[in-house]
C-alpha positions as CSV (number, residue, x, y, z in Angstrom):
1,G,92.3,55.3,131.8
2,C,93.6,58.5,133.4
3,G,95.4,59.6,130.2
4,D,92.2,59.2,128.2
5,H,90.4,61.5,130.7
6,I,93.1,64.1,130.3
7,R,93.0,63.9,126.5
8,R,89.2,64.2,126.4
9,S,89.2,67.1,128.8
10,L,91.8,68.9,126.6
11,G,89.7,68.6,123.5
12,G,88.4,65.1,122.6
13,D,89.4,61.6,121.8
14,R,92.2,62.7,119.4
15,G,93.9,64.7,122.1
16,V,93.5,68.1,120.6
17,A,93.9,71.1,123.0
18,G,92.8,74.6,121.9
19,G,90.6,73.4,119.1
20,S,90.8,71.0,116.2
21,A,94.0,70.4,114.2
22,S,92.4,72.1,111.2
23,C,93.9,75.1,109.4
24,S,91.6,77.4,111.3
25,S,93.1,76.6,114.6
26,S,96.6,76.4,116.1
27,G,95.6,73.5,118.4
28,M,98.1,71.0,119.8
29,I,97.7,67.2,119.2
30,F,98.8,64.7,121.8
31,C,100.0,61.1,121.4
32,A,97.3,58.5,121.9
33,E,100.0,56.1,123.3
34,C,102.0,58.2,125.8
35,N,100.2,61.6,125.9
36,N,103.2,63.6,124.7
37,L,103.0,66.3,122.1
38,L,102.8,65.2,118.5
39,Y,105.0,67.2,116.0
40,P,104.4,67.7,112.3
41,H,106.5,65.3,110.2
42,E,106.7,64.9,106.4
43,D,106.6,61.5,104.9
44,R,108.5,62.2,101.6
45,Q,107.8,58.8,100.0
46,Q,104.0,59.0,100.5
47,K,104.0,62.8,100.2
48,T,101.8,63.2,103.2
49,L,101.9,65.2,106.4
50,L,102.0,63.2,109.7
51,Y,102.0,64.0,113.3
52,R,104.7,62.1,115.1
53,C,105.6,61.6,118.8
54,K,109.3,62.2,119.6
55,H,109.0,60.0,122.7
56,C,107.5,56.7,121.4
57,Q,107.5,57.3,117.6
58,H,103.7,56.9,117.3
59,S,102.4,58.7,114.2
60,E,99.1,59.5,112.6
61,V,98.1,61.1,109.3
62,A,97.2,64.8,109.6
63,S,93.6,65.6,108.8
64,S,94.8,68.8,106.9
65,N,98.0,69.9,105.2
66,C,97.9,73.2,107.1
67,V,100.1,73.2,110.2
68,Y,99.8,76.8,111.3
69,T,97.6,79.8,110.4
70,N,98.6,83.3,111.4
71,H,95.5,85.6,111.5
72,I,96.5,89.3,111.4
73,A,93.9,91.7,112.7
74,A,94.5,95.4,112.9
75,K,92.8,97.7,115.3
76,L,91.0,100.7,113.8
77,T,93.0,103.0,116.0
78,S,96.1,101.9,114.1
79,L,94.5,102.6,110.7
80,S,96.2,105.3,108.7
81,V,94.1,107.3,106.2
82,N,95.5,109.3,103.4
83,T,93.5,112.5,103.4
84,E,94.1,112.8,99.6
85,I,91.3,110.2,99.1
86,T,88.8,113.1,99.3
87,Q,90.0,114.0,95.8
88,D,89.1,110.5,94.4
89,P,85.8,111.0,92.4
90,T,85.1,107.2,92.5
91,L,84.6,107.1,96.2
92,P,81.1,107.6,97.6
93,R,80.3,110.8,99.5
94,M,77.9,111.7,102.3
95,L,76.3,115.1,102.4
96,N,74.9,116.3,105.7
97,M,77.5,114.4,107.7
98,P,79.1,117.1,109.9
99,C,82.8,116.7,110.7
100,P,83.3,116.4,114.4
101,N,86.5,118.5,114.0
102,C,85.5,121.5,111.7
103,G,81.7,121.1,111.1
104,H,82.1,120.7,107.3
105,H,79.1,118.8,105.9
106,E,80.7,116.6,103.2
107,A,82.7,113.4,103.8
108,V,84.1,110.6,101.7
109,Y,83.5,107.1,103.2
110,M,84.7,103.6,102.9
111,T,84.7,100.4,105.0
112,A,87.5,99.8,107.5
113,G,88.7,96.6,105.6
114,A,88.7,92.9,106.1
115,G,91.8,92.9,108.2
116,A,90.1,94.7,111.1
117,R,87.6,91.8,111.9
118,D,85.4,93.6,114.4
119,D,85.4,96.8,112.4
120,A,85.1,95.4,108.9
121,M,81.6,96.7,108.4
122,K,82.0,100.0,110.1
123,L,82.4,103.1,107.9
124,V,85.5,105.3,108.0
125,L,84.6,108.9,107.0
126,V,87.1,111.5,105.9
127,C,86.3,115.2,106.0
128,C,86.3,116.8,102.5
129,N,87.5,120.2,103.9
130,R,91.1,120.4,102.5
131,D,92.2,122.4,105.6
132,C,90.8,119.8,108.0
133,G,91.4,116.2,106.7
134,H,90.0,114.7,110.0
135,W,88.8,111.1,109.8
136,W,86.5,109.2,112.1
137,R,84.4,106.1,112.1
138,Q,80.6,105.9,112.1
139,V,79.4,104.5,115.4
């Protein structure tokens, strides 16, 4: 019927909008009986997670025990770099890498980190000139 068409257009036969109900998504699940939103509910006796409709009490077993995942991603512009890392002998160094600020030709480098998804494989360079301390990313 019409409700089935709406459910499928929002994400499939299970009525998922915005993706699957898995841990990698924050999708919404809709009731197969009345098309209202299903809410997480704990069955303490069976020790399982259910999704239950507050309107008609329809329930279904959750496909995953994860209800919500919060992905935190930092922009590289918000990255703060401690310029004292240039004194760390364990970090790799680049010679012939002129600093855009002072022209010094030695820099310590590292990756931006996994939290900055798009920038995770880009290098962050820090000038080894103690008077400069400028940092930049390799383009």
